[in-house]
DSSP file (Angstrom, degrees, kcal/mol; ACC not computed):
  #  RESIDUE AA STRUCTURE BP1 BP2  ACC     N-H-->O    O-->H-N    N-H-->O    O-->H-N    TCO  KAPPA ALPHA  PHI   PSI    X-CA   Y-CA   Z-CA
    1    1 A M              0   0    0      0, 0.0    41,-0.1     0, 0.0    40,-0.1   0.000 360.0 360.0 360.0 131.7  -39.1   51.6 -166.8
    2    2 A P        +     0   0    0      0, 0.0    50,-2.8     0, 0.0     2,-0.6   0.657 360.0  95.8 -74.3 -16.6  -38.5   55.3 -167.8
    3    3 A L  B     +a   52   0A   0     48,-0.2    50,-0.2    38,-0.2    48,-0.1  -0.693  56.2 173.5 -84.7 125.1  -41.9   56.5 -167.4
    4    4 A V        -     0   0    0     48,-3.6    50,-0.4    -2,-0.6     5,-0.1  -0.825  43.2 -77.9-124.1 155.1  -42.2   58.1 -163.9
    5    5 A P    >   -     0   0    0      0, 0.0     3,-2.0     0, 0.0     4,-0.3  -0.313  47.2-122.4 -54.2 138.5  -44.8   60.1 -162.0
    6    6 A F  G >  S+     0   0    0     48,-0.5     3,-1.6     1,-0.3    49,-0.1   0.821 109.6  58.8 -52.0 -39.1  -44.7   63.7 -163.3
    7    7 A D  G 3  S+     0   0    0      1,-0.3    -1,-0.3     0, 0.0    46,-0.0   0.526  94.7  65.4 -78.0  -2.3  -44.0   65.2 -159.9
    8    8 A Q  G <  S+     0   0    0     -3,-2.0    -1,-0.3     2,-0.1    -2,-0.2   0.504  83.1  98.5 -96.3  -4.2  -40.7   63.1 -159.6
    9    9 A L  S <  S-     0   0    0     -3,-1.6     2,-0.1    -4,-0.3    43,-0.0  -0.535  79.5-110.1 -79.1 150.7  -39.1   65.0 -162.6
   10   10 A P    >   -     0   0    0      0, 0.0     3,-2.1     0, 0.0   131,-0.3  -0.356  26.0-107.2 -76.6 161.1  -36.7   67.8 -161.9
   11   11 A D  T 3  S+     0   0    0      1,-0.3   131,-3.0   130,-0.2   132,-0.3   0.807 118.4  56.2 -51.7 -37.5  -37.4   71.5 -162.6
   12   12 A N  T 3  S+     0   0    0    129,-0.2    -1,-0.3   128,-0.2    56,-0.2   0.308  75.6 131.1 -86.4  11.1  -35.1   71.5 -165.6
   13   13 A A    <   -     0   0    0     -3,-2.1   128,-2.0    54,-0.1   129,-0.2  -0.438  66.0-110.7 -59.7 132.3  -36.9   68.6 -167.3
   14   14 A R  E     -BC  66 140A   0     52,-1.7    52,-2.3   126,-0.2     2,-0.4  -0.417  40.2-152.6 -66.4 138.2  -37.6   69.5 -170.9
   15   15 A L  E     -B   65   0A   0    124,-2.1     2,-0.4    50,-0.2    50,-0.2  -0.932  23.6-173.2-128.0 139.8  -41.1   70.1 -171.6
   16   16 A W  E     -B   64   0A   0     48,-2.6    48,-2.6    -2,-0.4     2,-0.5  -0.995  12.9-159.6-125.6 134.1  -43.7   69.9 -174.5
   17   17 A V  E     -B   63   0A   0    119,-0.5     2,-0.5    -2,-0.4    46,-0.2  -0.957   6.2-171.7-111.7 119.6  -47.3   71.1 -174.1
   18   18 A F  E     -B   62   0A   0     44,-3.0    44,-3.0    -2,-0.5     2,-0.5  -0.948   7.8-156.5-111.9 135.0  -49.9   69.8 -176.5
   19   19 A A  E     -B   61   0A   0     77,-0.7    79,-0.4    -2,-0.5     2,-0.2  -0.939  12.7-134.5-115.9 121.4  -53.4   71.4 -176.4
   20   20 A A        -     0   0    0     40,-3.3    76,-0.2    -2,-0.5     4,-0.0  -0.526  14.6-131.6 -77.3 137.9  -56.5   69.6 -177.6
   21   21 A S  S    S+     0   0    0     74,-1.9    -1,-0.1    -2,-0.2    91,-0.1   0.651  92.4  20.8 -65.8 -14.4  -58.8   71.6 -179.9
   22   22 A R  S    S-     0   0    0     73,-0.2    -1,-0.1    38,-0.1    89,-0.0  -0.989  97.8 -87.2-148.2 154.3  -61.8   70.4 -177.7
   23   23 A P        -     0   0    0      0, 0.0     2,-0.4     0, 0.0    37,-0.2  -0.366  47.1-131.1 -59.3 139.1  -62.2   69.1 -174.3
   24   24 A L        -     0   0    0     35,-2.5    -4,-0.0     1,-0.1    70,-0.0  -0.709  15.6-118.5 -93.6 143.8  -61.8   65.3 -174.3
   25   25 A T     >  -     0   0    0     -2,-0.4     4,-3.0     1,-0.1     5,-0.2  -0.214  33.5-102.7 -68.4 167.6  -64.3   63.0 -172.7
   26   26 A S  H  > S+     0   0    0      2,-0.2     4,-2.4     1,-0.2     5,-0.2   0.961 126.2  48.4 -53.0 -48.9  -63.2   60.7 -169.8
   27   27 A A  H  > S+     0   0    0      1,-0.2     4,-2.2     2,-0.2    -1,-0.2   0.907 112.3  46.4 -58.4 -42.8  -63.1   57.8 -172.2
   28   28 A E  H  > S+     0   0    0      1,-0.2     4,-3.2     2,-0.2    -1,-0.2   0.926 112.2  51.0 -64.8 -44.5  -61.2   59.8 -174.9
   29   29 A S  H  X S+     0   0    0     -4,-3.0     4,-2.3     1,-0.2    -2,-0.2   0.890 110.7  49.7 -68.4 -35.4  -58.6   61.1 -172.1
   30   30 A Q  H  X S+     0   0    0     -4,-2.4     4,-2.7    -5,-0.2    -1,-0.2   0.926 112.2  48.4 -66.4 -42.0  -58.1   57.4 -170.9
   31   31 A T  H  X S+     0   0    0     -4,-2.2     4,-2.3     1,-0.2    -2,-0.2   0.960 112.3  47.9 -60.7 -50.6  -57.5   56.3 -174.6
   32   32 A L  H  X S+     0   0    0     -4,-3.2     4,-2.7     1,-0.2     5,-0.2   0.904 112.2  48.6 -59.7 -45.5  -55.1   59.1 -175.1
   33   33 A M  H  X S+     0   0    0     -4,-2.3     4,-3.5     2,-0.2     5,-0.3   0.942 110.8  51.4 -56.8 -50.6  -53.2   58.3 -171.8
   34   34 A R  H  X S+     0   0    0     -4,-2.7     4,-2.0     1,-0.2    -2,-0.2   0.922 112.2  46.5 -58.2 -43.2  -53.0   54.7 -172.7
   35   35 A H  H  X S+     0   0    0     -4,-2.3     4,-1.2     2,-0.2    -1,-0.2   0.907 116.2  43.3 -61.4 -47.1  -51.6   55.6 -176.1
   36   36 A I  H  X S+     0   0    0     -4,-2.7     4,-3.2     1,-0.2     5,-0.2   0.882 111.9  54.1 -67.6 -39.7  -49.0   58.1 -174.8
   37   37 A D  H  X S+     0   0    0     -4,-3.5     4,-2.2    -5,-0.2    -2,-0.2   0.875 104.0  55.6 -70.4 -33.2  -48.0   55.8 -171.9
   38   38 A A  H  < S+     0   0    0     -4,-2.0     4,-0.2    -5,-0.3    -1,-0.2   0.883 114.1  41.0 -61.6 -38.1  -47.3   53.0 -174.3
   39   39 A Y  H >< S+     0   0    0     -4,-1.2     3,-1.8     2,-0.2     4,-0.3   0.944 115.9  47.8 -68.3 -55.4  -44.9   55.2 -176.2
   40   40 A L  H >< S+     0   0    0     -4,-3.2     3,-1.1     1,-0.3    -2,-0.2   0.834 101.4  65.4 -60.0 -32.8  -43.3   56.9 -173.2
   41   41 A G  T 3< S+     0   0    0     -4,-2.2    -1,-0.3     1,-0.3   -38,-0.2   0.715 116.8  28.0 -64.1 -18.3  -42.8   53.5 -171.5
   42   42 A T  T <  S+     0   0    0     -3,-1.8    -1,-0.3    -4,-0.2     2,-0.2   0.227  85.9 139.0-124.5  13.6  -40.3   52.6 -174.3
   43   43 A W    <   +     0   0    0     -3,-1.1     7,-2.6    -4,-0.3     2,-0.3  -0.449  25.3 160.3 -65.7 126.2  -39.1   56.2 -175.3
   44   44 A A  E     -E   49   0B   0      5,-0.3     2,-0.4    -2,-0.2    30,-0.1  -0.929  34.3-143.8-141.7 158.2  -35.3   56.1 -175.9
   45   45 A A  E >  S-E   48   0B   0      3,-2.4     3,-2.5    -2,-0.3    27,-0.1  -0.996  88.1 -16.1-123.4 122.0  -32.7   58.2 -177.8
   46   46 A H  T 3  S-     0   0    0     -2,-0.4    -1,-0.1     1,-0.3    27,-0.0   0.867 131.7 -50.7  51.9  38.2  -30.0   56.3 -179.5
   47   47 A G  T 3  S+     0   0    0      1,-0.2    -1,-0.3     0, 0.0     0, 0.0   0.334 112.8 118.7  83.3  -9.5  -30.8   53.2 -177.5
   48   48 A S  E <   -E   45   0B   0     -3,-2.5    -3,-2.4    24,-0.1    -1,-0.2  -0.816  68.2-120.1 -92.7 127.4  -30.8   55.0 -174.1
   49   49 A P  E     -E   44   0B   0      0, 0.0     2,-0.5     0, 0.0    -5,-0.3  -0.343  24.0-133.2 -62.7 141.9  -34.0   54.9 -172.2
   50   50 A L        -     0   0    0     -7,-2.6     2,-0.7   -10,-0.2    -7,-0.2  -0.857   9.7-134.5 -99.5 122.0  -35.5   58.5 -171.5
   51   51 A R  E     + D   0  67A   0     16,-0.5    16,-3.4    -2,-0.5     2,-0.3  -0.668  48.9 151.0 -76.8 115.8  -36.7   59.1 -168.0
   52   52 A N  E     -aD   3  66A   0    -50,-2.8   -48,-3.6    -2,-0.7     2,-0.3  -0.902  31.3-169.5-146.9 170.2  -39.9   60.8 -168.5
   53   53 A G  E     - D   0  65A   0     12,-2.2    12,-2.4    -2,-0.3     2,-0.3  -0.962   8.5-151.0-154.8 171.5  -43.4   61.6 -167.4
   54   54 A R  E     - D   0  64A   0    -50,-0.4   -48,-0.5    -2,-0.3     2,-0.3  -0.966   4.1-164.8-144.8 161.8  -46.7   63.1 -168.5
   55   55 A A  E     - D   0  63A   0      8,-2.0     8,-2.7    -2,-0.3     2,-0.4  -0.985  10.6-145.1-145.0 154.2  -49.6   65.0 -167.0
   56   56 A W  E     - D   0  62A   0     -2,-0.3     2,-0.4     6,-0.2     6,-0.2  -0.983  21.1-174.7-125.1 126.2  -53.2   65.8 -168.3
   57   57 A H  E >>  - D   0  61A   0      4,-2.4     4,-2.8    -2,-0.4     3,-2.1  -0.985  58.3  -9.4-129.5 137.7  -54.9   69.1 -167.3
   58   58 A D  T 34 S-     0   0    0     -2,-0.4    52,-0.1     1,-0.3    -1,-0.1   0.688 108.8 -77.1  58.9  27.8  -58.3   70.6 -167.8
   59   59 A D  T 34 S+     0   0    0      2,-0.2   -35,-2.5   -36,-0.1    -1,-0.3   0.695 131.2  62.0  59.0  18.2  -59.5   67.8 -170.2
   60   60 A R  T <4 S+     0   0    0     -3,-2.1   -40,-3.3   -37,-0.2     2,-0.6   0.551  79.8  75.3-138.9 -28.5  -57.3   69.6 -172.9
   61   61 A F  E  <  -BD  19  57A   0     -4,-2.8    -4,-2.4   -42,-0.2     2,-0.5  -0.855  46.9-168.8-112.5 125.6  -53.6   69.8 -172.1
   62   62 A L  E     -BD  18  56A   0    -44,-3.0   -44,-3.0    -2,-0.6     2,-0.5  -0.912   9.4-167.7 -97.5 125.7  -51.1   67.0 -172.4
   63   63 A M  E     -BD  17  55A   0     -8,-2.7    -8,-2.0    -2,-0.5     2,-0.4  -0.971   4.4-174.6-114.4 136.4  -47.6   67.7 -170.9
   64   64 A V  E     -BD  16  54A   0    -48,-2.6   -48,-2.6    -2,-0.5     2,-0.3  -1.000   7.1-178.7-124.7 128.9  -44.7   65.5 -171.6
   65   65 A A  E     -BD  15  53A   0    -12,-2.4   -12,-2.2    -2,-0.4     2,-0.4  -0.946  10.0-162.0-127.3 145.3  -41.4   66.1 -169.8
   66   66 A V  E     -BD  14  52A   0    -52,-2.3   -52,-1.7    -2,-0.3     2,-0.9  -0.987  18.7-135.1-127.5 141.3  -38.1   64.3 -170.0
   67   67 A D  E >>  - D   0  51A   0    -16,-3.4     3,-0.6    -2,-0.4     4,-0.6  -0.835  21.8-174.5 -95.2 105.8  -35.2   64.4 -167.5
   68   68 A E  T 34  +     0   0    0     -2,-0.9    -1,-0.1   -56,-0.2     4,-0.1   0.251  53.8 103.0 -84.9  13.8  -32.2   64.9 -169.7
   69   69 A S  T 34 S+     0   0    0      1,-0.2    -1,-0.2     2,-0.1     3,-0.1   0.846  97.2  23.1 -73.3 -31.0  -29.6   64.6 -167.0
   70   70 A S  T <4 S+     0   0    0     -3,-0.6     2,-0.3     1,-0.4    -1,-0.2   0.801 140.5   5.1-106.0 -26.8  -28.7   61.1 -168.0
   71   71 A A  S  < S-     0   0    0     -4,-0.6    -1,-0.4   -20,-0.1     2,-0.3  -0.946  70.2-139.2-155.1 136.5  -29.8   61.0 -171.6
   72   72 A G        -     0   0    0     -2,-0.3     2,-0.2    -3,-0.1   -24,-0.1  -0.672  27.4-104.2-100.8 148.8  -31.2   63.8 -173.8
   73   73 A A        -     0   0    0     -2,-0.3     2,-0.2     4,-0.1   -28,-0.1  -0.454  39.8-148.5 -72.5 141.8  -34.0   63.5 -176.2
   74   74 A S     >  -     0   0    0     -2,-0.2     4,-2.3   -30,-0.1     5,-0.2  -0.530  28.9-100.1-102.0 168.7  -32.7   63.4 -179.8
   75   75 A G  H  > S+     0   0    0      1,-0.2     4,-1.9     2,-0.2     5,-0.1   0.848 124.2  48.8 -58.7 -35.8  -34.3   64.7 -182.9
   76   76 A C  H  > S+     0   0    0      2,-0.2     4,-1.8     1,-0.2    -1,-0.2   0.889 111.2  48.2 -68.8 -40.3  -35.4   61.2 -183.8
   77   77 A S  H  > S+     0   0    0      2,-0.2     4,-1.5     1,-0.2    -2,-0.2   0.839 112.3  48.5 -71.1 -32.7  -36.9   60.5 -180.4
   78   78 A I  H  X S+     0   0    0     -4,-2.3     4,-2.7     2,-0.2    -1,-0.2   0.889 109.7  54.6 -69.9 -43.9  -38.8   63.9 -180.4
   79   79 A D  H  X S+     0   0    0     -4,-1.9     4,-2.7    -5,-0.2    -2,-0.2   0.894 107.3  50.6 -54.0 -41.8  -40.0   62.9 -184.0
   80   80 A G  H  X S+     0   0    0     -4,-1.8     4,-2.2     2,-0.2    -1,-0.2   0.899 108.7  50.9 -70.0 -37.6  -41.3   59.7 -182.5
   81   81 A L  H  X S+     0   0    0     -4,-1.5     4,-2.7     2,-0.2    -2,-0.2   0.934 110.7  48.9 -57.0 -48.9  -43.1   61.6 -179.8
   82   82 A M  H  X S+     0   0    0     -4,-2.7     4,-2.3     1,-0.2    -2,-0.2   0.890 109.1  52.6 -61.3 -43.4  -44.7   63.9 -182.4
   83   83 A R  H  X S+     0   0    0     -4,-2.7     4,-2.6     2,-0.2    -1,-0.2   0.903 109.1  51.8 -60.9 -44.2  -45.8   60.9 -184.5
   84   84 A T  H  X S+     0   0    0     -4,-2.2     4,-2.6     1,-0.2     5,-0.2   0.976 111.1  44.4 -56.7 -57.6  -47.4   59.4 -181.4
   85   85 A V  H  X S+     0   0    0     -4,-2.7     4,-2.2     1,-0.2    -1,-0.2   0.873 112.5  51.8 -61.9 -33.3  -49.4   62.4 -180.6
   86   86 A R  H  X S+     0   0    0     -4,-2.3     4,-2.5     2,-0.2    -1,-0.2   0.877 107.9  53.5 -69.9 -37.0  -50.4   62.9 -184.3
   87   87 A D  H  X S+     0   0    0     -4,-2.6     4,-2.3     2,-0.2    -2,-0.2   0.951 108.9  49.6 -58.9 -48.0  -51.6   59.2 -184.3
   88   88 A A  H  X S+     0   0    0     -4,-2.6     4,-2.7    -5,-0.2     5,-0.3   0.914 109.2  53.6 -59.9 -40.4  -53.7   60.0 -181.2
   89   89 A E  H  X>S+     0   0    0     -4,-2.2     5,-1.6    -5,-0.2     4,-1.6   0.936 110.2  44.9 -54.8 -47.8  -55.1   63.0 -183.0
   90   90 A E  H  <5S+     0   0    0     -4,-2.5    -2,-0.2     1,-0.2    -1,-0.2   0.891 115.5  46.7 -67.1 -37.0  -56.1   61.1 -185.9
   91   91 A H  H  <5S+     0   0    0     -4,-2.3    -2,-0.2     1,-0.2    -1,-0.2   0.863 119.9  38.7 -70.2 -41.1  -57.7   58.3 -183.7
   92   92 A L  H  <5S-     0   0    0     -4,-2.7    -1,-0.2     2,-0.2    -2,-0.2   0.555 104.8-124.2 -94.0 -11.0  -59.6   60.7 -181.4
   93   93 A G  T  <5S+     0   0    0     -4,-1.6     2,-0.3     1,-0.3    -3,-0.2   0.966  72.5 118.5  65.4  49.5  -60.6   63.3 -184.2
   94   94 A V      < -     0   0    0     -5,-1.6     2,-0.5    -6,-0.2    -1,-0.3  -0.969  63.9-125.8-141.8 151.4  -58.9   66.1 -182.3
   95   95 A K        +     0   0    0     -2,-0.3   -74,-1.9     1,-0.1   -73,-0.2  -0.895  35.2 158.8-102.7 132.9  -56.0   68.5 -183.1
   96   96 A M        +     0   0    0     -2,-0.5   -77,-0.7   -76,-0.2   -34,-0.1   0.415  66.0  55.9-127.9  -4.4  -53.2   68.6 -180.6
   97   97 A T  S    S+     0   0    0    -79,-0.2     2,-0.7   -12,-0.1   -77,-0.1   0.183  70.9 111.1-115.1  18.9  -50.2   69.9 -182.4
   98   98 A D        +     0   0    0    -79,-0.4   -79,-0.2     1,-0.1    -3,-0.0  -0.835  39.6 180.0 -95.4 117.1  -51.5   73.1 -183.7
   99   99 A N        +     0   0    0     -2,-0.7    -1,-0.1     1,-0.2    37,-0.1   0.495  61.5  87.0 -94.7  -3.2  -49.6   75.9 -181.8
  100  100 A A        +     0   0    0      2,-0.1    15,-0.3    14,-0.0    -1,-0.2   0.834  67.3  87.0 -71.4 -33.2  -51.4   78.8 -183.6
  101  101 A P  S    S-     0   0    0      0, 0.0     2,-0.5     0, 0.0    13,-0.2  -0.188  74.4-127.9 -66.0 157.4  -54.5   79.1 -181.3
  102  102 A V  E     -F  113   0C   0     11,-3.5    11,-2.2    33,-0.0     2,-0.5  -0.908  21.0-153.7-104.7 137.9  -54.5   81.3 -178.1
  103  103 A W  E     +F  112   0C   0     -2,-0.5    31,-2.2    31,-0.4     2,-0.3  -0.935  25.7 153.8-112.5 128.6  -55.7   79.5 -175.0
  104  104 A Y  E     -FG 111 133C   0      7,-2.2     7,-3.6    -2,-0.5     2,-0.5  -0.951  42.1-107.3-147.9 171.4  -57.2   81.5 -172.1
  105  105 A R  E     -F  110   0C   0     27,-2.7     2,-0.6    -2,-0.3    27,-0.4  -0.877  17.5-167.5-102.4 132.4  -59.6   81.2 -169.2
  106  106 A D  E >  S-F  109   0C   0      3,-2.8     3,-1.7    -2,-0.5     2,-0.6  -0.924  79.3 -46.6-113.7 101.8  -63.0   82.9 -169.5
  107  107 A N  T 3  S-     0   0    0     -2,-0.6    -2,-0.0     1,-0.3     0, 0.0  -0.669 123.4 -30.3  63.3-117.7  -64.0   82.7 -165.8
  108  108 A R  T 3  S+     0   0    0     -2,-0.6     2,-0.3    -3,-0.1    -1,-0.3   0.533 117.9 102.1 -99.5  -9.0  -63.2   79.1 -165.2
  109  109 A E  E <   -F  106   0C   0     -3,-1.7    -3,-2.8     1,-0.1     2,-0.5  -0.563  69.9-130.5 -83.4 135.6  -63.8   77.8 -168.6
  110  110 A V  E     -F  105   0C   0     -2,-0.3     2,-0.3    -5,-0.2    -5,-0.2  -0.672  31.8-171.0 -79.6 125.2  -60.8   77.1 -170.9
  111  111 A R  E     -F  104   0C   0     -7,-3.6    -7,-2.2    -2,-0.5     2,-0.4  -0.859  14.5-155.5-119.2 156.7  -61.3   78.7 -174.4
  112  112 A Q  E     +F  103   0C   0     -2,-0.3     2,-0.3    -9,-0.2    -9,-0.2  -0.996  20.7 161.1-132.3 130.3  -59.5   78.5 -177.6
  113  113 A V  E     -F  102   0C   0    -11,-2.2   -11,-3.5    -2,-0.4     2,-0.1  -0.981  41.3-100.9-142.8 154.8  -59.5   81.2 -180.4
  114  114 A D     >  -     0   0    0     -2,-0.3     4,-2.1   -13,-0.2     5,-0.2  -0.395  39.5-105.9 -73.8 163.1  -57.3   82.0 -183.3
  115  115 A R  H  > S+     0   0    0    -15,-0.3     4,-2.4     1,-0.2     5,-0.1   0.818 119.6  53.5 -60.4 -37.2  -54.7   84.9 -182.9
  116  116 A A  H  > S+     0   0    0      2,-0.2     4,-2.2     1,-0.2    -1,-0.2   0.935 111.2  46.3 -65.8 -46.8  -56.7   87.3 -185.1
  117  117 A Q  H  > S+     0   0    0      2,-0.2     4,-2.7     1,-0.2    -2,-0.2   0.912 112.8  50.5 -68.0 -42.9  -60.0   86.8 -182.9
  118  118 A F  H  X S+     0   0    0     -4,-2.1     4,-2.4     2,-0.2    -1,-0.2   0.901 110.4  50.0 -60.6 -44.4  -57.9   87.2 -179.7
  119  119 A R  H  X S+     0   0    0     -4,-2.4     4,-2.0     2,-0.2    -2,-0.2   0.917 110.7  48.3 -59.6 -43.3  -56.4   90.4 -181.1
  120  120 A D  H  X S+     0   0    0     -4,-2.2     4,-2.4     2,-0.2    -2,-0.2   0.918 111.2  52.8 -63.0 -44.8  -59.9   91.7 -182.0
  121  121 A M  H  X>S+     0   0    0     -4,-2.7     5,-1.9     1,-0.2     4,-1.1   0.909 107.9  50.0 -46.1 -49.8  -60.9   90.7 -178.4
  122  122 A A  H  <5S+     0   0    0     -4,-2.4    -1,-0.2     1,-0.2    -2,-0.2   0.863 109.3  50.6 -67.8 -39.1  -58.1   92.7 -177.0
  123  123 A K  H  <5S+     0   0    0     -4,-2.0    -1,-0.2     1,-0.2    -2,-0.2   0.876 112.3  47.6 -63.4 -38.3  -59.0   95.8 -179.0
  124  124 A A  H  <5S-     0   0    0     -4,-2.4    -2,-0.2    -5,-0.2    -1,-0.2   0.630 114.0-118.7 -81.6 -11.5  -62.7   95.6 -177.9
  125  125 A G  T  <5S+     0   0    0     -4,-1.1    -3,-0.2     2,-0.2    -4,-0.1   0.482  79.0 123.0  92.4   3.4  -61.6   95.1 -174.3
  126  126 A S  S   <S+     0   0    0     -5,-1.9     2,-0.3    -6,-0.2    -4,-0.2   0.684  81.7  32.4 -76.1 -17.0  -63.2   91.7 -173.8
  127  127 A V  S    S-     0   0    0     -6,-0.8    -2,-0.2    -9,-0.1   -21,-0.0  -0.961  77.0-175.1-130.2 156.4  -59.7   90.4 -172.8
  128  128 A S    >   -     0   0    0     -2,-0.3     3,-1.8    39,-0.0    25,-0.3  -0.782  46.5 -86.0-137.0 175.3  -57.0   92.4 -171.0
  129  129 A P  T 3  S+     0   0    0      0, 0.0    25,-2.6     0, 0.0    26,-0.3   0.697 127.7  57.2 -59.7 -15.9  -53.4   92.0 -169.9
  130  130 A D  T 3  S+     0   0    0     22,-0.2     2,-0.1    23,-0.2     3,-0.0   0.479  78.6 118.6 -97.1  -1.5  -54.8   90.5 -166.8
  131  131 A T  S <  S-     0   0    0     -3,-1.8    22,-1.9     1,-0.1     2,-0.5  -0.373  73.4-115.6 -54.2 133.2  -56.7   87.7 -168.7
  132  132 A I  E     + H   0 152C   0    -27,-0.4   -27,-2.7    20,-0.2     2,-0.3  -0.659  43.4 178.3 -78.4 127.3  -55.3   84.3 -167.7
  133  133 A V  E     -GH 104 151C   0     18,-3.3    18,-2.0    -2,-0.5     2,-0.6  -0.794  30.1-119.9-120.4 167.0  -53.6   82.6 -170.7
  134  134 A F  E     - H   0 150C   0    -31,-2.2     2,-1.3    -2,-0.3   -31,-0.4  -0.954  16.7-154.5-102.8 115.6  -51.8   79.4 -171.3
  135  135 A D    >   +     0   0    0     14,-3.2     3,-1.6    -2,-0.6    15,-0.1  -0.690  18.5 173.6 -96.8  89.3  -48.3   79.8 -172.5
  136  136 A N  T 3   +     0   0    0     -2,-1.3  -119,-0.5     1,-0.3    -1,-0.2   0.454  66.4  77.3 -75.4   3.3  -47.7   76.5 -174.3
  137  137 A T  T 3   +     0   0    0     12,-0.1    -1,-0.3  -121,-0.1    12,-0.1   0.542  64.8 116.6 -91.3  -4.0  -44.4   77.7 -175.5
  138  138 A I    <   -     0   0    0     -3,-1.6  -121,-0.2     1,-0.1     3,-0.0  -0.272  48.4-161.6 -61.2 155.0  -42.6   77.1 -172.2
  139  139 A T        +     0   0    0   -123,-0.1  -124,-2.1  -125,-0.1     2,-0.3   0.388  58.6  60.7-125.5   3.3  -39.9   74.5 -172.3
  140  140 A T  B  >  -C   14   0A   0   -126,-0.2     4,-0.8     1,-0.1     3,-0.4  -0.964  68.6-132.1-129.6 155.9  -39.2   73.3 -168.7
  141  141 A L  H  > S+     0   0    0   -128,-2.0     4,-1.9    -2,-0.3  -129,-0.2   0.738 107.3  64.9 -64.8 -28.2  -41.1   71.7 -166.0
  142  142 A G  H  > S+     0   0    0   -131,-3.0     4,-1.9  -129,-0.2    -1,-0.2   0.847  94.9  59.5 -72.0 -32.1  -39.8   74.3 -163.6
  143  143 A A  H  4>S+     0   0    0     -3,-0.4     5,-3.0  -132,-0.3     6,-0.5   0.894 105.4  47.6 -55.7 -40.4  -41.7   77.0 -165.6
  144  144 A V  H ><5S+     0   0    0     -4,-0.8     3,-1.7     4,-0.2     5,-0.3   0.934 112.0  51.1 -66.4 -44.8  -45.0   75.2 -164.9
  145  145 A R  H 3<5S+     0   0    0     -4,-1.9    -2,-0.2     1,-0.3    -1,-0.2   0.751 106.3  54.8 -64.8 -28.3  -44.1   74.9 -161.2
  146  146 A E  T 3<5S-     0   0    0     -4,-1.9    -1,-0.3    -5,-0.1    -2,-0.2   0.359 120.9-107.7 -90.2   5.5  -43.3   78.6 -161.1
  147  147 A G  T < 5S+     0   0    0     -3,-1.7    -3,-0.2    -5,-0.1    -2,-0.1   0.689  83.3 125.0  83.2  17.6  -46.7   79.5 -162.3
  148  148 A R      < +     0   0    0     -5,-3.0     3,-0.2    -6,-0.2    -4,-0.2   0.531  64.3  60.4 -91.9  -4.7  -45.5   80.6 -165.9
  149  149 A W  S    S+     0   0    0     -6,-0.5   -14,-3.2    -5,-0.3     2,-0.8   0.938 112.7  31.3 -85.0 -52.6  -47.8   78.3 -167.9
  150  150 A E  E    S+H  134   0C   0    -16,-0.2    -1,-0.3    -6,-0.2     2,-0.3  -0.880  95.8 116.5-110.3  99.5  -51.1   79.5 -166.7
  151  151 A T  E     -H  133   0C   0    -18,-2.0   -18,-3.3    -2,-0.8    -3,-0.1  -0.913  67.5 -56.5-153.7 174.4  -50.7   83.3 -165.9
  152  152 A A  E >   -H  132   0C   0     -2,-0.3     3,-1.8   -20,-0.2   -20,-0.2  -0.315  49.1-119.9 -60.7 144.9  -51.8   86.8 -166.9
  153  153 A A  G >  S+     0   0    0    -22,-1.9     3,-2.7   -25,-0.3     6,-1.6   0.873 110.7  66.9 -54.5 -43.4  -51.2   87.7 -170.4
  154  154 A R  G 3  S+     0   0    0    -25,-2.6    -1,-0.3     1,-0.3   -24,-0.1   0.730  95.8  56.4 -52.8 -24.5  -48.9   90.5 -169.3
  155  155 A E  G <  S+     0   0    0     -3,-1.8    -1,-0.3   -26,-0.3     2,-0.2   0.371 109.6  48.3 -94.2   5.4  -46.5   87.9 -168.0
  156  156 A T  S <> S-     0   0    0     -3,-2.7     4,-0.8    -4,-0.1     3,-0.4  -0.563 101.6 -86.1-126.1-170.9  -46.1   86.1 -171.5
  157  157 A W  H  > S+     0   0    0      1,-0.2     4,-2.5    -2,-0.2     5,-0.2   0.704 119.1  73.2 -66.7 -22.6  -45.6   86.7 -175.1
  158  158 A H  H  >>S+     0   0    0      1,-0.2     4,-3.1     2,-0.2     5,-0.5   0.902  93.5  54.1 -65.3 -41.0  -49.4   87.2 -175.3
  159  159 A G  I  >>S+     0   0    0     -6,-1.6     4,-1.8    -3,-0.4     5,-1.0   0.921 112.3  40.9 -62.9 -43.1  -48.9   90.6 -173.5
  160  160 A R  I  <5S+     0   0    0     -4,-0.8     4,-0.3    -7,-0.3    -1,-0.2   0.884 118.7  46.9 -68.4 -37.3  -46.3   91.9 -176.0
  161  161 A A  I  <5S+     0   0    0     -4,-2.5    -2,-0.2     1,-0.1    -3,-0.2   0.885 128.6  19.5 -76.1 -38.7  -48.1   90.5 -179.1
  162  162 A F  I  <5S+     0   0    0     -4,-3.1    -3,-0.2    -5,-0.2    -2,-0.2   0.616 134.3  28.8-109.3 -11.8  -51.7   91.7 -178.2
  163  163 A F  I ><<S-     0   0    0     -4,-1.8     3,-1.6    -5,-0.5     4,-0.4   0.556  74.7-179.8-126.5 -13.2  -51.5   94.5 -175.7
  164  164 A G  T >><S+     0   0    0     -5,-1.0     4,-1.1    -4,-0.3     3,-0.7  -0.229  73.7   2.1  52.7-122.8  -48.1   96.2 -176.3
  165  165 A E  H 3> S+     0   0    0      1,-0.3     4,-1.3     2,-0.2    -1,-0.3   0.798 127.8  65.8 -70.8 -28.6  -47.4   99.1 -174.0
  166  166 A Q  H <4 S+     0   0    0     -3,-1.6     4,-0.5     1,-0.2    -1,-0.3   0.821 101.3  49.6 -57.4 -34.7  -50.7   98.5 -172.1
  167  167 A A  H <4 S+     0   0    0     -3,-0.7     3,-0.4    -4,-0.4     4,-0.2   0.895 115.3  40.0 -75.1 -38.7  -49.3   95.1 -170.9
  168  168 A T  H >< S+     0   0    0     -4,-1.1     3,-0.7     1,-0.2    -2,-0.2   0.650  96.8  79.5 -85.9 -11.0  -46.0   96.4 -169.6
  169  169 A S  T 3< S+     0   0    0     -4,-1.3    -1,-0.2     1,-0.2    -2,-0.1   0.830  96.3  43.6 -70.6 -27.2  -47.3   99.6 -168.1
  170  170 A R  T 3         0   0    0     -4,-0.5    -1,-0.2    -3,-0.4    -2,-0.1   0.550 360.0 360.0 -94.8  -4.2  -48.6   97.9 -164.9
  171  171 A R    <         0   0    0     -3,-0.7    -1,-0.2    -4,-0.2    -2,-0.1   0.500 360.0 360.0 -58.2 360.0  -45.6   95.6 -164.2
């Protein structure tokens, strides 16, 4: 079976991060994981099974990674993953494939705002280059393990986009 525990995948495993537009309940999370696992258990590219795993964080973030050392994910297999996540979105009434929002921590709470709102918050000083953000654009599992997924805005594209010189001046 190609689905393996997430921690058994190598650092160079290719990664996709999907963020739910609202926290999922325990029952919704279980439904999502069953749906995703059913697909990942048969995930293949050009007939070759893909060794993969998934993780669920903060009732909002689905991470799917694939070890491409023996078989790489193809365009068609990635499209299949996207269809599966979109099916789950429709079933659960939640958006998970929208990469436009900014995800950040406000104390311990995960928050989501659109980019214009985050920019306004940066100008007002209610978020700073030290605000913890989620960089859902990372592409390897190693980046998660190195702490580059959930980190200070100054360490990600958020710093350049929303804080400019202010973000890089303290590095």
